[in-house]
N, C-alpha and C positions, 0 to 999 in steps of 0.2 A: 729417572728416562728426565729427558731436557728437549723443549719444542724448540728450536731456531727458526724463526721469523728475519726475513730479508726481503725489503723493497728495494727491486729490480726492475722496474716498469718496460725497457724496453732491452729487456734478453730474451733470449730463443729457450736458452736451459739455463739453472742455477744446480750447484754441487756445495754440500757443505764437510770440510775432511776433518775428519775426530780421529784423532792419535793416529793420525796416516791414512785411516780409512773412507770413503769418499762417500757420500750417499746422496742421490739424487733429491731436490725439493720440489716438490709439487707446487705448480702455477694456483693461485690464488686469486681473488678478485682484485683489482686498484694495483697491479702492476706486483702483486706482494709474493712470497714464495718460503714453503712453510714445509719443514719435515720432523717427527718424534724420533730422535734417539735414545732408545733403550738405557744402554751403555754409559751415556753422560749425562753429568751433574755437575756441582758447585768444585770447581777445581780443573775440570777440564776445558783441556786446550781444542781451540778450534779456526776455520778459517774458512772461506769463501773463494769460490770459481764461479766465474760468469761467462757464460757462453763457451768457448773452447780453450779461455785462456788458461795455458799451463802454470801459471802460477795464484795459490792462493793468495788471500787478500783480508787484510784484518775486518770484523765486522763492521760499519758504519757506528753502528749504537755500540759497539763492544762498551763492556760496564769494569774490564780491567785488563790492560796492555802490559803485564811482567818482562815482556819481552823488546820493548820498546815500540815504535809507531810504527815500523815494518815486519814486527812479527806476529805469530798465531793471537786471538783472543781468548781469554779466559773465562768459565762461567764463575757468574758471581751472585751468591744467594746475598742480597738486601736483609733479608728478614733475620740473617744472622746473629747482626750484631748486637750486643745488647749495653743499650743503651740508658744512661743513669738522671736524664735530664726531666723524666716526667713532670707534668708542671708548671717546664716551663717556660716565661714568656718574655718577650725582647723587650728592655725599654725603649718609650717612644721618642720616635725618631726626633722630636720639636726637642728633646734635651739630652741630643747625642752629643758627644764628641768621639771624632772616630779617628782611628788610627789606621791607616794605609801601611802592608808589610807584604813584604819578597820575602816567602819561606825561603827561598835558597841562598840568599843574603843577610837574610835576620840574625841568625845564629851561625859560630860557624860550623859546624854540621848540616847545617842546611836542610832539616828537615823536618816535619811536620811534629813529630813527637821531641826533638831538640825543641822546636819552638815553645811546646809548653811549658819549658822552666821559668821563660821568660813573662807568660799573664803576671803573675804578682806586681812585677814591677809594671806592667800597664797600667791595673788596677789601684793601683798605689799610686801613678799621675794622676789619676780620674777620667780615666776612657774609659766609652760606654760600648761601645762598636768596633771589634777588629773586622777591617777590611784586608782580605786577599789578593794578594794579585793573582792573576790567570793562573790553576793548577793542572786544567786539563792538558793530556799528555801531548805534548811536544817533542822535536827533534833530537836528540843526544842528549846531555844529561844536565845542562845551564842553560837559563835563559830568560826572557823576562816573562814568557808565558803568551805572550801575545803570537805566537806562529804554532800554536794548537790544532792539531789534526785531528786527534779520538774525543769530542768533545763531553764523551761521556765516563771517561777513565781518567780518572787523577794521575799527577805525574809519578811513576815508578821511584824516580831517585830521589822524589821527597817521601816516599813512603807506601802511595798506592792505598788504597780503598780503606782498608783496615785503617791505618794509620792518620785519613782525614778525621775521619769517625772519632776517633780518638781524641786530636786534635779539638774537632768542635763541642763534643762532650766533655773535656775539660776546662772551654772555653765558658761554659754557661755553669759548668760547677763554682768558678769561681767570678758569676754575674755578668758577665761580657758575651754581647750579640755578637754574633760572626757575619760579614755580608763577604760576597761573592763576584769579586771582577770576572765578567764571560764575557767571549768575542762571537757574535753572529756576524759581525759585515763581511767576513773574507776570515779562510783557512791558512795556513802556511805552506807554505812554496815543497817541501820534503814532507812524504809520506800524507799527503791530502790523495787517497783513493777514490771519493767523494762520486765524482765526476765517472768513475767507471763504472757503476752500479744503477746511475739514474740523472736526472736534469736539476742538479743542486745548484749548478751556476747557469748563469746565460750569457749569451754576446751581446746582446742588446743591450746591453748597460757594460760601462770599463769603470773602473775602480781605480786608486793607486797601487792596490794588491793584485791588479787582473780584473776578468770575468767578475762581476757583482753576482752578488747570492739571488737566486730567483725565488724572489718573491711576492710576482705577477705574471709571470706565464704560464705556460703549459705544467702542470705536474706540481706546482707550489704550492699547491695544497698542503701535500706530504713534504715539501720542506719545511713548508712552516710548520708544519704539525711534529718534523724531526726537531726543528729549534724551542719549540714550546714547552716540548715532550722533554729537552734535556735540563730548560728551564727549572721544570717543577718536579724533576729528580731529583736535582740539590738542593730544594727546597724541604721535599717530602723525606727522601729516604738519606741525605747528607746533614740535616734538620739547619741549614744554614736557614737566617733572619731573611734575608733578601740578597740582593744582584745589583750590581753596578753593568749596566750594558754599557760598553766599551763603544764609542763613535759610532750612534745611530743617525748622523747628520749621513754617514754611509749607507745606510737601509735605502733601497732604491724602492718603493713600494708605490705604485698609483691606485690601490685599493680602494675602494667604499670601507673595508675595516681593515684598518691601516695596522701593519705589524705590531708596531710598537703598543698600538692600544690593545689588537691579540693576547698580547704576551700580560700586561699589565691585567685587562680583565680575566685571565687566565689565573694569575696569580694570586688574585684577590677574590677568586671564586674558590680556590684551596684552603685559604682561611678557614670556610664554613667547614670544610671536611677533617682539619685537623685542631681548629679550635686556636689557632698561632695567630699571630700576628705577622705579614711581612712588607717588607717598602720594595720599590722597586726604583731604581736609580738611576737617571742617565748622564753620559757624558753628550756634550753636543757643543756644536760651533753654531748652531744654527740662530741664536740668540731670538729665538722664538718661544714665548711663553706658553703658546698651545703645547709642549713638550709638561706641561705642567701644572697643564687645565684639567677639572674637572671634564668626565664624557659628556654628563648634561649640556656643558656649554661648550661642546666643539673641541675638547680637548681629550687627548691622548692617555692623561691620569697615571701617568709616571709621578711617584710620591716627591721626589725630588731632581734638582739635577747639580751635576757641579755648573760654576761661576768662574769662568773663565777670566771676564771682564775684572772683576775683582782684583784676583793674580795681575792681570796684566797694568791696574793700574796701579796696585802698591807695587809689586817690583820696579817698574818702571820711574817711580817717585823715588824710594831707596837705593837705586843703582844707576838712572840716567842712561838703561841702555835704552835703547829704541831702535835697534835691528829687527826685520824678519815683522812677525806680525805685533811686537809691540811699536810700531810706528805711529799707530792710532792713539795712545797713549804716552804719558807723560807730564801731564801738569795734577796738580793738585787737585785742579777742577773733576778731575777725571777721575782723584779716587773719589772726591766728594760724591758725584753723581754714582758711583757704585755705590756706596755705602746708604745712599738714598732711595736709587730706581733700578740696583741691579745690576742692568746692560748700560752700559757707556755706548756703545755704537747701536743705537736702538731705533733701527730706521733713518738715520742719518747716513752720509757721504763715510766709506771705510778707505781710507789711503794706503791701508795695505793690500785692499782686495780689489779698489777702485774702482768699485761702486755702490750705492748705495745697500747699507745691509743692515736687520736685525728689525726689531719688534718693540714697542713699548710694554712694560710690564705694568702692569692694572689690576688693582684687587686683590694680588697675591701676596701673601706673606713671606718673609722674608726665609720662612723655614722650609721654603722648597727649595732654596736653593744650598749648597755646601761651599763656603768660604775658606780657604787657604793660599799660605803664601808659598808652599812646596808640595810638586806632588810626581812620583815617578816621571810622568812628561817633565813638566818644569826641571829638574833637575836634571836627568838622563838624556834629553836630547841637546844639553848645552855639550861642548867640543867633549870637554873634559869631565863634565857629569858633576862639575861645581856646586854642592849647597847653596844656599843663599850666603849663610855663613862665611863661607868662601870668598865673597867677590864685597861684600858689605861690612860695615865697621861691626862690631860685636851692639854698639848702642844702638843701629839700624836693625840687626836682627832682632833685638829685644822688642823696639817699636814695629814691627812684622808679628812675632807672637802677640801682642797685644794688641793690635787688630782684629787680626783673625779670632781672637779668644773672646772679644767682646763688641763686634759686628754685629747683625740681627740674622745672620744666616747661621747654619750648620756649620761647627768647625769642625777641622779637617788635618790631622796632622801627617807628617809625610815618617817612618822611619829612620829614627835618631836623631831627627829635628829639637827634641826637647832638650836635646845635650850638646846642640852643635857640631854633631861626629865629626869627626875628622874624615871618614872614607867618604869618599864620592860616590856618586851612583850613575855607572857607567855602561855605557848599553853592551852585554857580550851575548853572546851564541855560541851553538858547538853543531856547527853543520860539516857534512862531509866537506872536503877539498874543495871541490869544485864549486860548488855555492857556498860555502865560505868565503871563498876569492870573490866573488860577486858581490857578496857583502860590505865586506870590506870595502874595497872600493868604493861601491856605492856609499858610504857612509862618509869618506874622504870629501866626493864630489857635492854631496851635499850642503856640507859643514864649509865647502869653499864658496860654494854662493851667497854665504852668510856672511862671507867677508874672513873666518877662521883658517887659520894656518891648518891647511893637512895634514902637516908632519906631527901637530898636537894632538891628531883625533886619536886616540887608542883603539889597538885592534882589539874590533869586535870579539874573534876566532881566539886571541891570545886567551889563557887560562889565567893570567897574571890581573888580566883587567877584571876578572870573575872576583878573583881574591880581592884583589883591594877594595871591593865595592864590599865588601862585607862590612857591619858595624864589629866596633871594637868595646865590649862593654863594660872593661875593667877603665876606661877614660869616665865613664857618668861620675865617678868621686873625686876627681883629678881642679884641681884650678876654674879656668874659663867654664868648664864644661858642666861643672858642677855649681856654679852659680847659673847657665840659662837653663839647668833643668830645676832649680829651686826657683827660678822666674817662674816657667811654665806650672810647676805645682801652683804657684799659687795665683795666678790668671784663672788657672782651672779651677781654684778654690771658688775664686772669688766669681767668677760665672754662677755656682753652684747656690751661693748666699746674696746675689743680687739678681732678683725677679725682673728688673729693668732692663737688664743685661742679656739674659737668656729669650727676652720677649719679641718674639718676629714681626710685628705691628711695622711695618717703611713708615707708615705714615708718621709713627712718634721718636722718629730718628732724624735730629737735627745736627747741620755739620754747616761749622763757618771755619774760613781759612785764609791766609794770606798769601799771594801766589809770591808778592815782594818779600815778605818778610820769612817765608817758606816755615810756613805753622800751621796746625792744623786741629779742630776741635771738635768732638761727636758727643755728644750730647744725647742720653740714656736715660729719661726720667732724669732721677736726683744724683745721675751720675755722668762725669763728665771723663771722656777720656782724649789727653792732649800732646801731642806731639810736635817735636821742631827740627826741622832737617840744616837748620841759621850756620853759619859757620862763627854766629858768637851769640849769646846770651839775646834771646827774644822775651817780649813780657809782655801779655794778655790780660783780660777780664777772668776773674774765675769763676764769677757766679757768686752768688747770697750766701754767706756760713757753711763756704766752702772746708775743706779738711784733705788732706794727702793721705790716702788708703793706700796706694801702693806706688813703688817710683822706679825709675830705672838708674838715677844717678845722685848722690849724695848734696849738688849744688844746685838739684829744685828748688828755688827757695816760693814760700805763698807767705806772703804780709798784706794784711787789708784787703782781701780780696783780687787782688793782684798777684799774679803766676809769673814767675820767671824760669823760663827753661834754659837749660845750657845747650851746647849745639848735640846733635843725635841725642836726644831723651826724651823718654815719654813718662808721663804720670795719670795718674787713676784718682781723680775725687770724687768725695761725695757734699752735694753739697745739700742745703734747706729747702730747694725748691718739690714744690711737692707736686 
């Protein structure tokens, strides 16, 4: 027997269709409907009909969508999976090196099971946490995952629910924690049937994706419950070790108990039930430290958030690109500020936004922020999906790696970055012809506004756009790719050996630089990370008793505590400083 439950507060009647037979649902309190079906159980396909609709729709809380986002749901028994990770505990986020990956392009096969074969490579690199881009069911077979519509059901072309559990279990067996990117600010345009069942969206607020998710209007208590239950499911039933919340700045919520605070509180309460540690990481462009401030101090208590200002300051310094949101960056002073104070735009005027933006970070450790030189957005939202190594010199790509892995933040690497992968990461979709045409045209218009030639923008709908974005693992051992991989391995190993480099105390970060001579030196206790972007060698003071531990060029010279750096080079020094 299986109990079917559906929240449809405005419905006059509701039915569940099981194996072609329709069963009436009985109304319950709070807009819920319910029925027990004796013949139903794990593996049974079903769908719902509301009012006099003839078309049966998937369960909004479907755990399994084997026939795609428009097909019937299937009953799943979470308790049937045999986990082998009893006693598992994730490493502390403070000690983490995170690796963001996209299941569909991480391997040629593009599946959860195939990804398991590459876990040893991540472990050998020094990765502690794997972060999956969204895996909730989305239209078609290929996509980034941010158009998910069945939020409780893992994408079937990746392998579905059981394969995802096998992947997480395998990660834990290798000592790797697993984080999941979840999208609660919108649903995709195709297969989104939530509005047929209840007030999941509101006309009161508009977002780039249409009507906002209803977090504060009538019925919002159940909508919030829907998303919070989803967050708890991934942690409890799939054994994920944490969540990354996509674009929390798009949550429109003026409630006294903010949605972010609610998710964080419920996730941390789950720790008391399971005995495991979880983290919640936000993506936010608000530059608001309250996102990661404790609830007792008036914050939302996210464990960490992405730090785009560090990325923007680093990439503009290396590339000279000042287009779009890079307009607020470009000086070494900006990079220095991001290393010491996290936010560059911290209550000052933003040229890009044409207004004052952000707030100062005070009293928070660097561990509350993720630092990166690349991620899926910053690569994939370039016109041709170019990685950093595709548009800066190899020397500058090594500078980026050195800064992200020695900065006072939690470092995050994007798949393939560690070997300067030749594959781009482009935007790809698999919508029906009509919607796909709109997406393709919209993509070209978007990049035309940035000054890029629309003719150079790959068609998201073309299968080759997806195929060319897949990693080529064979090149890891070849030439410049092997050299970059060795560089990343050495940097991560050094981070493990040097406590000062992993220290998140921002007050202990000292930075000096010369805008004119184009060099910067960051001091982390006894360690100094120095780089030059000048077109000719530059010389600077190295500090007492300095010794070269790691350098990107054989031409780096250290004599009498004077350091000479050739163009596009970086060095890590150890000094006798106490």
